DOTIVEX-114494 format. One record per residue (C-alpha): residue in three letters; x, y, z negated. Coordinates in nm, 3 decimals, always signed. Example, Ala and Ser with C-alpha at 12.3 -4.5 7.8 and 13.67 -1.06 7.14 Angstrom:
+------+---------+---------+---------+
: resn :       u :       v :       w :
+------+---------+---------+---------+
:  ALA :  +1.230 :  -0.450 :  -0.780 :
:  SER :  +1.367 :  -0.106 :  -0.714 :
+------+---------+---------+---------+
***
This chain:
+------+---------+---------+---------+
: resn :       u :       v :       w :
+------+---------+---------+---------+
:  MET :  +1.507 :  -2.250 :  -6.451 :
:  ILE :  +1.817 :  -2.114 :  -6.570 :
:  THR :  +1.962 :  -2.122 :  -6.920 :
:  SER :  +2.058 :  -1.822 :  -7.139 :
:  ALA :  +2.411 :  -1.930 :  -7.126 :
:  GLU :  +2.402 :  -1.944 :  -6.736 :
:  ASN :  +2.246 :  -1.595 :  -6.715 :
:  ASP :  +2.503 :  -1.441 :  -6.913 :
:  LEU :  +2.774 :  -1.617 :  -6.713 :
:  MET :  +2.621 :  -1.519 :  -6.384 :
:  CYS :  +2.568 :  -1.141 :  -6.498 :
:  ARG :  +2.842 :  -1.062 :  -6.741 :
:  VAL :  +3.138 :  -0.890 :  -6.585 :
:  GLU :  +3.339 :  -0.691 :  -6.845 :
:  GLY :  +3.632 :  -0.786 :  -7.011 :
:  ASP :  +3.754 :  -1.139 :  -6.936 :
:  ALA :  +3.421 :  -1.266 :  -6.827 :
:  PRO :  +3.442 :  -1.525 :  -6.545 :
:  MET :  +3.233 :  -1.327 :  -6.310 :
:  GLY :  +3.426 :  -1.034 :  -6.336 :
:  SER :  +3.740 :  -1.253 :  -6.274 :
:  VAL :  +3.559 :  -1.389 :  -5.955 :
:  MET :  +3.482 :  -1.031 :  -5.833 :
:  ARG :  +3.850 :  -0.927 :  -5.872 :
:  HIS :  +3.942 :  -1.177 :  -5.594 :
:  TYR :  +3.749 :  -0.952 :  -5.323 :
:  TRP :  +3.787 :  -0.629 :  -5.169 :
:  MET :  +3.537 :  -0.402 :  -5.313 :
:  VAL :  +3.357 :  -0.090 :  -5.234 :
:  ALA :  +3.515 :  +0.177 :  -5.460 :
:  CYS :  +3.354 :  +0.501 :  -5.327 :
:  LEU :  +3.268 :  +0.690 :  -5.005 :
:  SER :  +3.566 :  +0.839 :  -4.821 :
:  GLU :  +3.383 :  +1.165 :  -4.826 :
:  GLU :  +3.371 :  +1.178 :  -5.215 :
:  ILE :  +3.762 :  +1.229 :  -5.202 :
:  LYS :  +3.757 :  +1.389 :  -4.841 :
:  GLU :  +4.018 :  +1.681 :  -4.940 :
:  SER :  +4.372 :  +1.609 :  -4.967 :
:  GLY :  +4.473 :  +1.755 :  -5.287 :
:  GLY :  +4.126 :  +1.780 :  -5.419 :
:  LYS :  +3.957 :  +1.686 :  -5.730 :
:  PRO :  +4.001 :  +1.339 :  -5.857 :
:  LEU :  +3.693 :  +1.109 :  -5.874 :
:  ARG :  +3.598 :  +0.889 :  -6.172 :
:  VAL :  +3.496 :  +0.535 :  -6.062 :
:  GLY :  +3.367 :  +0.271 :  -6.275 :
:  LEU :  +3.405 :  -0.086 :  -6.141 :
:  ILE :  +3.354 :  -0.421 :  -6.359 :
:  GLY :  +3.374 :  -0.275 :  -6.677 :
:  LYS :  +3.678 :  -0.045 :  -6.647 :
:  LYS :  +3.743 :  +0.310 :  -6.566 :
:  TYR :  +3.940 :  +0.410 :  -6.281 :
:  VAL :  +4.032 :  +0.730 :  -6.067 :
:  ALA :  +4.023 :  +0.766 :  -5.716 :
:  PHE :  +4.198 :  +1.051 :  -5.510 :
:  ARG :  +4.356 :  +1.162 :  -5.193 :
:  ASN :  +4.689 :  +1.291 :  -5.261 :
:  THR :  +4.853 :  +1.609 :  -5.082 :
:  ALA :  +4.998 :  +1.396 :  -4.793 :
:  GLY :  +4.621 :  +1.247 :  -4.732 :
:  GLU :  +4.687 :  +0.918 :  -4.867 :
:  ALA :  +4.394 :  +0.752 :  -5.086 :
:  GLY :  +4.494 :  +0.630 :  -5.412 :
:  PHE :  +4.330 :  +0.418 :  -5.686 :
:  LEU :  +4.468 :  +0.421 :  -6.035 :
:  ASP :  +4.374 :  +0.321 :  -6.417 :
:  GLU :  +4.177 :  +0.642 :  -6.541 :
:  LYS :  +4.387 :  +0.691 :  -6.860 :
:  CYS :  +4.771 :  +0.815 :  -6.834 :
:  SER :  +5.025 :  +0.546 :  -6.914 :
:  HIS :  +5.168 :  +0.802 :  -7.200 :
:  ARG :  +4.892 :  +0.848 :  -7.425 :
:  GLY :  +4.588 :  +0.771 :  -7.283 :
:  ALA :  +4.442 :  +1.122 :  -7.157 :
:  SER :  +4.226 :  +1.107 :  -6.835 :
:  LEU :  +4.389 :  +1.148 :  -6.500 :
:  ALA :  +4.047 :  +1.271 :  -6.361 :
:  LEU :  +4.130 :  +1.607 :  -6.506 :
:  GLY :  +4.482 :  +1.602 :  -6.381 :
:  ARG :  +4.642 :  +1.828 :  -6.111 :
:  ASN :  +4.643 :  +1.684 :  -5.787 :
:  GLU :  +4.986 :  +1.803 :  -5.662 :
:  GLU :  +5.305 :  +1.689 :  -5.493 :
:  CYS :  +5.180 :  +1.357 :  -5.387 :
:  GLY :  +5.045 :  +1.246 :  -5.721 :
:  LEU :  +4.830 :  +1.312 :  -6.017 :
:  THR :  +4.991 :  +1.508 :  -6.312 :
:  CYS :  +4.848 :  +1.423 :  -6.639 :
:  LEU :  +4.763 :  +1.783 :  -6.819 :
:  TYR :  +4.868 :  +1.654 :  -7.156 :
:  HIS :  +5.277 :  +1.618 :  -7.105 :
:  GLY :  +5.279 :  +1.673 :  -6.694 :
:  TRP :  +5.352 :  +1.276 :  -6.611 :
:  ARG :  +5.282 :  +1.264 :  -6.239 :
:  THR :  +5.170 :  +0.929 :  -6.091 :
:  ASN :  +5.174 :  +0.853 :  -5.720 :
:  VAL :  +4.940 :  +0.610 :  -5.527 :
:  LYS :  +5.197 :  +0.323 :  -5.605 :
:  GLY :  +5.168 :  +0.372 :  -5.989 :
:  GLU :  +5.513 :  +0.514 :  -5.988 :
:  ILE :  +5.595 :  +0.788 :  -6.230 :
:  ILE :  +5.765 :  +1.057 :  -6.016 :
:  ASP :  +5.779 :  +1.336 :  -6.267 :
:  MET :  +5.829 :  +1.306 :  -6.645 :
:  PRO :  +5.925 :  +1.662 :  -6.784 :
:  SER :  +5.877 :  +1.552 :  -7.132 :
:  GLU :  +6.158 :  +1.316 :  -7.110 :
:  PRO :  +6.518 :  +1.360 :  -7.027 :
:  GLU :  +6.580 :  +1.264 :  -6.664 :
:  GLU :  +6.919 :  +1.094 :  -6.748 :
:  SER :  +6.758 :  +0.861 :  -6.997 :
:  GLY :  +6.620 :  +0.660 :  -6.701 :
:  PHE :  +6.286 :  +0.626 :  -6.903 :
:  ARG :  +6.074 :  +0.720 :  -6.586 :
:  LYS :  +6.182 :  +0.473 :  -6.378 :
:  LYS :  +6.090 :  +0.189 :  -6.646 :
:  ILE :  +5.719 :  +0.280 :  -6.646 :
:  LYS :  +5.487 :  +0.179 :  -6.399 :
:  HIS :  +5.115 :  +0.284 :  -6.403 :
:  ASN :  +4.843 :  +0.050 :  -6.293 :
:  ALA :  +4.772 :  +0.119 :  -5.923 :
:  TYR :  +4.576 :  -0.081 :  -5.689 :
:  ALA :  +4.576 :  -0.184 :  -5.301 :
:  VAL :  +4.338 :  +0.050 :  -5.119 :
:  LYS :  +4.192 :  +0.034 :  -4.762 :
:  GLU :  +3.993 :  +0.300 :  -4.599 :
:  TRP :  +3.759 :  +0.172 :  -4.360 :
:  ALA :  +3.438 :  +0.280 :  -4.168 :
:  GLY :  +3.386 :  +0.570 :  -4.414 :
:  VAL :  +3.452 :  +0.368 :  -4.733 :
:  ILE :  +3.738 :  +0.351 :  -4.970 :
:  TRP :  +3.804 :  -0.028 :  -5.040 :
:  VAL :  +3.987 :  -0.151 :  -5.344 :
:  TYR :  +4.160 :  -0.483 :  -5.458 :
:  LEU :  +4.165 :  -0.500 :  -5.846 :
:  GLY :  +4.322 :  -0.847 :  -5.847 :
:  ASP :  +4.669 :  -0.962 :  -5.896 :
:  GLN :  +4.862 :  -0.689 :  -5.710 :
:  THR :  +5.157 :  -0.927 :  -5.609 :
:  GLU :  +4.918 :  -1.137 :  -5.405 :
:  VAL :  +4.676 :  -0.879 :  -5.233 :
:  PRO :  +4.495 :  -1.090 :  -4.958 :
:  GLU :  +4.455 :  -0.936 :  -4.616 :
:  PHE :  +4.157 :  -0.679 :  -4.583 :
:  VAL :  +3.881 :  -0.850 :  -4.383 :
:  PRO :  +3.615 :  -0.603 :  -4.237 :
:  PRO :  +3.272 :  -0.664 :  -4.386 :
:  ALA :  +3.031 :  -0.789 :  -4.124 :
:  TRP :  +2.827 :  -0.450 :  -4.156 :
:  ALA :  +3.143 :  -0.263 :  -4.017 :
:  PRO :  +3.343 :  -0.485 :  -3.789 :
:  THR :  +3.543 :  -0.218 :  -3.652 :
:  ALA :  +3.691 :  +0.099 :  -3.827 :
:  ASP :  +3.502 :  +0.332 :  -3.626 :
:  THR :  +3.147 :  +0.147 :  -3.668 :
:  LYS :  +2.863 :  +0.405 :  -3.698 :
:  VAL :  +2.752 :  +0.348 :  -4.075 :
:  SER :  +2.535 :  +0.551 :  -4.290 :
:  ILE :  +2.499 :  +0.464 :  -4.644 :
:  ALA :  +2.231 :  +0.581 :  -4.925 :
:  LYS :  +2.401 :  +0.568 :  -5.257 :
:  ILE :  +2.221 :  +0.514 :  -5.602 :
:  ARG :  +2.353 :  +0.442 :  -5.945 :
:  ILE :  +2.114 :  +0.202 :  -6.123 :
:  PRO :  +2.077 :  +0.127 :  -6.478 :
:  CYS :  +2.060 :  -0.230 :  -6.458 :
:  ASN :  +2.260 :  -0.539 :  -6.371 :
:  TRP :  +2.405 :  -0.615 :  -6.037 :
:  ALA :  +2.257 :  -0.999 :  -6.020 :
:  GLN :  +1.898 :  -0.861 :  -6.026 :
:  VAL :  +1.981 :  -0.585 :  -5.756 :
:  THR :  +2.147 :  -0.853 :  -5.541 :
:  GLU :  +1.855 :  -1.097 :  -5.588 :
:  GLY :  +1.618 :  -0.831 :  -5.463 :
:  ALA :  +1.781 :  -0.779 :  -5.145 :
:  LEU :  +1.784 :  -1.175 :  -5.097 :
:  ASP :  +1.383 :  -1.173 :  -5.168 :
:  SER :  +1.207 :  -1.172 :  -4.822 :
:  ALA :  +0.852 :  -1.240 :  -4.965 :
:  HIS :  +0.851 :  -0.933 :  -5.162 :
:  SER :  +0.881 :  -0.696 :  -4.853 :
:  SER :  +0.507 :  -0.784 :  -4.752 :
:  SER :  +0.394 :  -0.639 :  -5.072 :
:  LEU :  +0.603 :  -0.382 :  -5.240 :
:  HIS :  +0.704 :  -0.222 :  -4.911 :
:  SER :  +0.384 :  -0.274 :  -4.695 :
:  SER :  +0.336 :  +0.081 :  -4.701 :
:  ASP :  +0.690 :  +0.147 :  -4.530 :
:  MET :  +0.726 :  -0.193 :  -4.362 :
:  VAL :  +0.401 :  -0.149 :  -4.148 :
:  PRO :  +0.228 :  -0.454 :  -3.993 :
:  SER :  +0.191 :  -0.361 :  -3.610 :
:  ARG :  +0.128 :  -0.524 :  -3.276 :
:  VAL :  +0.486 :  -0.488 :  -3.197 :
:  LEU :  +0.686 :  -0.762 :  -2.999 :
:  GLU :  +0.971 :  -0.739 :  -3.256 :
:  ALA :  +1.050 :  -0.531 :  -3.565 :
:  GLU :  +1.086 :  -0.153 :  -3.469 :
:  ALA :  +1.166 :  +0.171 :  -3.653 :
:  ASP :  +1.116 :  +0.567 :  -3.624 :
:  GLU :  +1.164 :  +0.837 :  -3.864 :
:  SER :  +0.883 :  +0.749 :  -4.081 :
:  SER :  +0.836 :  +0.382 :  -4.096 :
:  TRP :  +0.964 :  +0.021 :  -3.992 :
:  TYR :  +0.699 :  -0.195 :  -3.808 :
:  ARG :  +0.692 :  -0.568 :  -3.809 :
:  PRO :  +0.495 :  -0.781 :  -3.588 :
:  SER :  +0.320 :  -0.984 :  -3.869 :
:  THR :  +0.065 :  -0.963 :  -4.167 :
:  ASP :  +0.149 :  -1.277 :  -4.315 :
:  LYS :  +0.259 :  -1.252 :  -4.699 :
:  ASN :  +0.323 :  -1.640 :  -4.731 :
:  PRO :  +0.621 :  -1.711 :  -4.545 :
:  LYS :  +0.783 :  -2.035 :  -4.526 :
:  PHE :  +1.157 :  -2.071 :  -4.615 :
:  ARG :  +1.472 :  -2.265 :  -4.488 :
:  VAL :  +1.820 :  -2.228 :  -4.642 :
:  GLU :  +2.159 :  -2.324 :  -4.516 :
:  LYS :  +2.479 :  -2.310 :  -4.710 :
:  THR :  +2.788 :  -2.153 :  -4.563 :
:  ASN :  +3.161 :  -2.128 :  -4.670 :
:  TYR :  +3.098 :  -1.731 :  -4.751 :
:  GLY :  +2.770 :  -1.786 :  -4.951 :
:  TYR :  +2.436 :  -1.898 :  -4.741 :
:  HIS :  +2.193 :  -1.765 :  -4.501 :
:  TYR :  +1.806 :  -1.855 :  -4.495 :
:  ALA :  +1.493 :  -1.787 :  -4.283 :
:  ALA :  +1.157 :  -1.642 :  -4.383 :
:  ILE :  +0.932 :  -1.779 :  -4.118 :
:  ARG :  +0.581 :  -1.586 :  -4.076 :
:  ARG :  +0.278 :  -1.608 :  -3.862 :
:  PRO :  +0.311 :  -1.314 :  -3.591 :
:  ILE :  +0.017 :  -1.107 :  -3.497 :
:  LYS :  +0.024 :  -1.202 :  -3.130 :
:  ASN :  +0.048 :  -1.556 :  -2.996 :
:  ALA :  +0.015 :  -1.710 :  -3.358 :
:  SER :  -0.097 :  -2.055 :  -3.238 :
:  THR :  +0.244 :  -2.083 :  -3.064 :
:  HIS :  +0.512 :  -1.877 :  -3.198 :
:  ASP :  +0.680 :  -1.795 :  -3.519 :
:  TYR :  +0.811 :  -1.436 :  -3.653 :
:  ILE :  +1.160 :  -1.526 :  -3.801 :
:  ARG :  +1.368 :  -1.298 :  -4.033 :
:  THR :  +1.704 :  -1.402 :  -4.165 :
:  SER :  +1.904 :  -1.280 :  -4.421 :
:  VAL :  +2.243 :  -1.360 :  -4.512 :
:  PHE :  +2.437 :  -1.362 :  -4.862 :
:  VAL :  +2.819 :  -1.299 :  -4.829 :
:  ALA :  +2.944 :  -1.352 :  -5.158 :
:  PRO :  +2.986 :  -1.212 :  -5.415 :
:  MET :  +2.778 :  -0.885 :  -5.359 :
:  SER :  +2.673 :  -0.829 :  -5.012 :
:  VAL :  +2.343 :  -0.896 :  -4.824 :
:  LEU :  +2.299 :  -0.884 :  -4.459 :
:  ILE :  +1.899 :  -0.781 :  -4.408 :
:  PRO :  +1.718 :  -0.831 :  -4.138 :
:  PRO :  +1.736 :  -0.559 :  -3.883 :
:  ASN :  +1.517 :  -0.355 :  -3.642 :
:  LYS :  +1.573 :  -0.338 :  -3.268 :
:  SER :  +1.732 :  -0.033 :  -3.330 :
:  TYR :  +1.993 :  -0.065 :  -3.595 :
:  ASN :  +2.134 :  -0.318 :  -3.862 :
:  VAL :  +2.069 :  -0.315 :  -4.227 :
:  ALA :  +2.282 :  -0.430 :  -4.527 :
:  ASN :  +2.350 :  -0.362 :  -4.900 :
:  VAL :  +2.630 :  -0.399 :  -5.121 :
:  ASN :  +2.590 :  -0.407 :  -5.494 :
:  VAL :  +2.879 :  -0.301 :  -5.698 :
:  PRO :  +2.897 :  -0.360 :  -6.070 :
:  ILE :  +3.000 :  -0.072 :  -6.270 :
:  ASP :  +2.942 :  -0.254 :  -6.576 :
:  ASP :  +2.714 :  -0.534 :  -6.732 :
:  ASP :  +2.415 :  -0.281 :  -6.754 :
:  ASN :  +2.500 :  -0.062 :  -6.426 :
:  THR :  +2.524 :  -0.080 :  -6.067 :
:  MET :  +2.610 :  +0.107 :  -5.801 :
:  PHE :  +2.394 :  +0.031 :  -5.482 :
:  HIS :  +2.454 :  +0.110 :  -5.143 :
:  PHE :  +2.178 :  +0.060 :  -4.873 :
:  ILE :  +2.355 :  +0.079 :  -4.532 :
:  GLY :  +2.225 :  +0.140 :  -4.180 :
:  TRP :  +2.477 :  +0.040 :  -3.918 :
:  GLY :  +2.528 :  +0.000 :  -3.540 :
:  GLU :  +2.534 :  +0.249 :  -3.255 :
:  ASN :  +2.178 :  +0.360 :  -3.292 :
:  CYS :  +2.147 :  +0.400 :  -3.651 :
:  PRO :  +2.038 :  +0.727 :  -3.806 :
:  ASP :  +2.293 :  +0.962 :  -3.907 :
:  GLN :  +2.384 :  +0.992 :  -4.274 :
:  ASP :  +2.139 :  +1.282 :  -4.364 :
:  ALA :  +1.850 :  +1.140 :  -4.181 :
:  TRP :  +1.914 :  +0.812 :  -4.311 :
:  CYS :  +1.909 :  +0.919 :  -4.680 :
:  LYS :  +1.613 :  +1.158 :  -4.607 :
:  PHE :  +1.410 :  +0.860 :  -4.466 :
:  LEU :  +1.513 :  +0.655 :  -4.779 :
:  SER :  +1.406 :  +0.949 :  -5.024 :
:  ALA :  +1.770 :  +0.904 :  -5.145 :
:  GLU :  +1.915 :  +1.280 :  -5.043 :
:  GLN :  +2.185 :  +1.395 :  -5.293 :
:  GLY :  +2.098 :  +1.703 :  -5.451 :
:  ILE :  +1.714 :  +1.635 :  -5.382 :
:  ASP :  +1.652 :  +1.255 :  -5.508 :
:  VAL :  +1.988 :  +1.176 :  -5.664 :
:  ASP :  +2.228 :  +1.428 :  -5.826 :
:  GLU :  +2.586 :  +1.470 :  -5.809 :
:  LYS :  +2.668 :  +1.152 :  -5.975 :
:  TRP :  +2.410 :  +0.924 :  -5.761 :
:  ILE :  +2.168 :  +0.926 :  -6.078 :
:  SER :  +1.805 :  +0.914 :  -5.937 :
:  LYS :  +1.543 :  +1.175 :  -6.072 :
:  ARG :  +1.316 :  +0.882 :  -6.070 :
:  ASN :  +1.335 :  +0.671 :  -6.383 :
:  ILE :  +1.130 :  +0.474 :  -6.631 :
:  ASP :  +1.062 :  +0.757 :  -6.865 :
:  ASN :  +0.909 :  +0.916 :  -6.586 :
:  ASP :  +0.738 :  +0.629 :  -6.421 :
:  PHE :  +0.964 :  +0.696 :  -6.112 :
:  LEU :  +0.728 :  +0.980 :  -6.036 :
:  GLN :  +0.469 :  +0.749 :  -5.902 :
:  ASP :  +0.189 :  +0.927 :  -5.735 :
:  ARG :  -0.144 :  +0.757 :  -5.842 :
:  GLU :  -0.339 :  +0.994 :  -5.606 :
:  LEU :  -0.132 :  +0.869 :  -5.326 :
:  MET :  -0.206 :  +0.509 :  -5.391 :
:  ALA :  -0.577 :  +0.598 :  -5.402 :
:  GLU :  -0.537 :  +0.688 :  -5.009 :
:  GLY :  -0.386 :  +0.363 :  -4.968 :
:  ASN :  +0.003 :  +0.386 :  -5.018 :
:  TYR :  +0.071 :  +0.053 :  -5.207 :
:  THR :  +0.330 :  +0.170 :  -5.465 :
:  GLY :  +0.294 :  +0.539 :  -5.492 :
:  ILE :  +0.686 :  +0.558 :  -5.478 :
:  PRO :  +0.834 :  +0.712 :  -5.157 :
:  GLY :  +1.156 :  +0.528 :  -5.035 :
:  ILE :  +1.216 :  +0.172 :  -4.965 :
:  PRO :  +1.492 :  +0.150 :  -5.210 :
:  ASN :  +1.319 :  +0.353 :  -5.473 :
:  GLN :  +1.035 :  +0.093 :  -5.460 :
:  ASP :  +1.291 :  -0.188 :  -5.542 :
:  ILE :  +1.472 :  +0.009 :  -5.811 :
:  ALA :  +1.147 :  +0.049 :  -6.010 :
:  MET :  +1.105 :  -0.335 :  -5.994 :
:  TRP :  +1.467 :  -0.414 :  -6.111 :
:  ILE :  +1.488 :  -0.159 :  -6.370 :
:  THR :  +1.188 :  -0.259 :  -6.540 :
:  MET :  +1.292 :  -0.605 :  -6.589 :
:  GLY :  +1.552 :  -0.460 :  -6.838 :
:  SER :  +1.919 :  -0.378 :  -6.797 :
:  VAL :  +1.992 :  -0.744 :  -6.777 :
:  ALA :  +1.699 :  -0.952 :  -6.661 :
:  ASP :  +1.620 :  -1.261 :  -6.879 :
:  ARG :  +1.597 :  -1.523 :  -6.630 :
:  THR :  +1.487 :  -1.801 :  -6.875 :
:  GLU :  +1.134 :  -1.653 :  -6.856 :
:  ASP :  +1.103 :  -1.681 :  -6.488 :
:  THR :  +0.835 :  -1.845 :  -6.317 :
:  LEU :  +0.952 :  -1.931 :  -5.982 :
:  GLY :  +0.750 :  -2.065 :  -5.694 :
:  ALA :  +0.812 :  -2.172 :  -5.330 :
:  SER :  +0.873 :  -1.826 :  -5.223 :
:  ASP :  +1.174 :  -1.803 :  -5.440 :
:  ILE :  +1.420 :  -2.067 :  -5.268 :
:  SER :  +1.659 :  -1.801 :  -5.177 :
:  ILE :  +1.695 :  -1.677 :  -5.564 :
:  VAL :  +1.747 :  -2.024 :  -5.650 :
:  GLU :  +2.014 :  -2.058 :  -5.392 :
:  PHE :  +2.184 :  -1.727 :  -5.486 :
:  ARG :  +2.195 :  -1.842 :  -5.864 :
:  ARG :  +2.343 :  -2.188 :  -5.759 :
:  CYS :  +2.611 :  -2.005 :  -5.546 :
:  VAL :  +2.720 :  -1.762 :  -5.778 :
:  LEU :  +2.746 :  -2.021 :  -6.064 :
:  GLU :  +2.940 :  -2.243 :  -5.842 :
:  GLN :  +3.177 :  -1.970 :  -5.790 :
:  VAL :  +3.192 :  -1.881 :  -6.180 :
:  ASN :  +3.241 :  -2.256 :  -6.273 :
:  LEU :  +3.517 :  -2.305 :  -6.026 :
:  MET :  +3.694 :  -2.000 :  -6.143 :
:  LYS :  +3.690 :  -2.123 :  -6.490 :
:  SER :  +3.810 :  -2.456 :  -6.429 :
:  ASP :  +4.061 :  -2.405 :  -6.147 :
:  PRO :  +4.141 :  -2.031 :  -6.040 :
:  LYS :  +4.397 :  -2.173 :  -5.767 :
:  GLU :  +4.151 :  -2.388 :  -5.618 :
:  PHE :  +3.902 :  -2.108 :  -5.621 :
:  SER :  +4.145 :  -1.855 :  -5.462 :
:  GLN :  +4.197 :  -2.113 :  -5.189 :
:  GLN :  +3.838 :  -2.175 :  -5.135 :
:  ILE :  +3.679 :  -1.850 :  -5.122 :
:  TYR :  +3.616 :  -1.651 :  -4.801 :
:  ARG :  +3.926 :  -1.520 :  -4.622 :
:  LYS :  +3.999 :  -1.437 :  -4.282 :
:  GLY :  +3.984 :  -1.727 :  -4.021 :
:  VAL :  +3.773 :  -1.926 :  -4.266 :
:  GLU :  +3.441 :  -1.899 :  -4.113 :
:  THR :  +3.268 :  -1.628 :  -3.896 :
:  ILE :  +2.970 :  -1.459 :  -4.057 :
:  LEU :  +2.637 :  -1.511 :  -3.886 :
:  PRO :  +2.444 :  -1.184 :  -3.855 :
:  SER :  +2.093 :  -1.144 :  -4.006 :
:  TRP :  +1.849 :  -1.154 :  -3.727 :
:  GLN :  +1.466 :  -1.106 :  -3.667 :
:  GLY :  +1.216 :  -1.188 :  -3.356 :
:  VAL :  +0.922 :  -1.381 :  -3.249 :
:  VAL :  +1.012 :  -1.723 :  -3.096 :
:  PRO :  +0.823 :  -2.031 :  -2.995 :
:  LYS :  +0.744 :  -2.286 :  -3.275 :
:  GLY :  +1.000 :  -2.541 :  -3.329 :
:  THR :  +1.284 :  -2.316 :  -3.264 :
:  ASP :  +1.609 :  -2.394 :  -3.457 :
:  TRP :  +1.647 :  -2.100 :  -3.684 :
:  THR :  +2.036 :  -2.178 :  -3.723 :
:  SER :  +2.103 :  -2.128 :  -3.352 :
:  LEU :  +1.860 :  -1.876 :  -3.237 :
:  GLU :  +1.929 :  -1.771 :  -2.837 :
:  GLY :  +2.103 :  -1.443 :  -2.836 :
:  ARG :  +2.256 :  -1.472 :  -3.215 :
:  SER :  +2.608 :  -1.411 :  -3.183 :
:  LYS :  +2.850 :  -1.445 :  -3.488 :
:  VAL :  +3.024 :  -1.154 :  -3.629 :
:  LYS :  +3.383 :  -1.194 :  -3.543 :
:  MET :  +3.647 :  -1.105 :  -3.813 :
:  THR :  +3.918 :  -0.913 :  -3.639 :
+------+---------+---------+---------+
***
């Protein structure tokens, strides 16, 4: 059971909320590189942790990330001119570069020196594996960027389905860490089959088990935790187990059990207390191309989601659920694995009331997630310096990958043969 105060502490990120402070200590996904692909192109509004920013690629090709409101009178830089290596505010012509320096101030006399006294809020940016990353914490102590486990090299093949969800980041992340639900909610897309290990094609994922009642094991790590969902396989059920392991990388990333073709992850970035930018990621040499990935997930921009990543499926239209399809055997009547999840998350409310939960044996990962997050928040509140030293940084610990496979009963799930750690370089 979690109290109302603990629920708020875990979920709320806006203003001076401790959870927001926690997240500002990490490099975060700001947007996709393709959203600002054009040098000198249109700036992009980005909401993160309750504040508004603008991302852009200047005329020299550099990515920048600034507070959206101009330092002069607060007009939006998202409407500004992207020219001469900076964003020019339309109101009075103040131009700001990627470092936050005001490089032109036509409304003030140059000899006054006023321009050089002003510094706009600008944030450290890293472009990696098709993603624009940003660090929103203290800009005088920016930690080294550590590649995410789902993109260990800058040229890792990555495909990302992106959807804006009108609910809190924590219930989205809990969904990714809940292995038990996949046997029900996703049963028409994660199809039980007589395969030797999880497989995938352009229409479905296949898994070697019909077991809806997995046993769970959890182990804490320096960067979060990982856990195993142990199921009875279809083949050799008396002698073998089917094991799927998931990994929580604090504060908002999950490595999801893969299939034999490619790996899966998600990153759940808080826009504010009530909205989350959800990224469902396929990665690895054999993962589908971006267009095929989004089509498989029914998350194509311009078809399933609009230009702002808002889904056409929502609570007012019952997520376009097809009851005739359900009568024919489809479990949910909602196409696309993430769309099925999103329907559940949104119907919990914009911020789920966890004081009303009834948790069981299948919820051990959910309990561990809440404990892990609250530990971070409480440490941040009591000793910010100690928190900064303890959270995951390069060299602290390598991250175990997610895993799936059929193994002999009694196999130690924490050291399965063939599991290699994701080495941060």
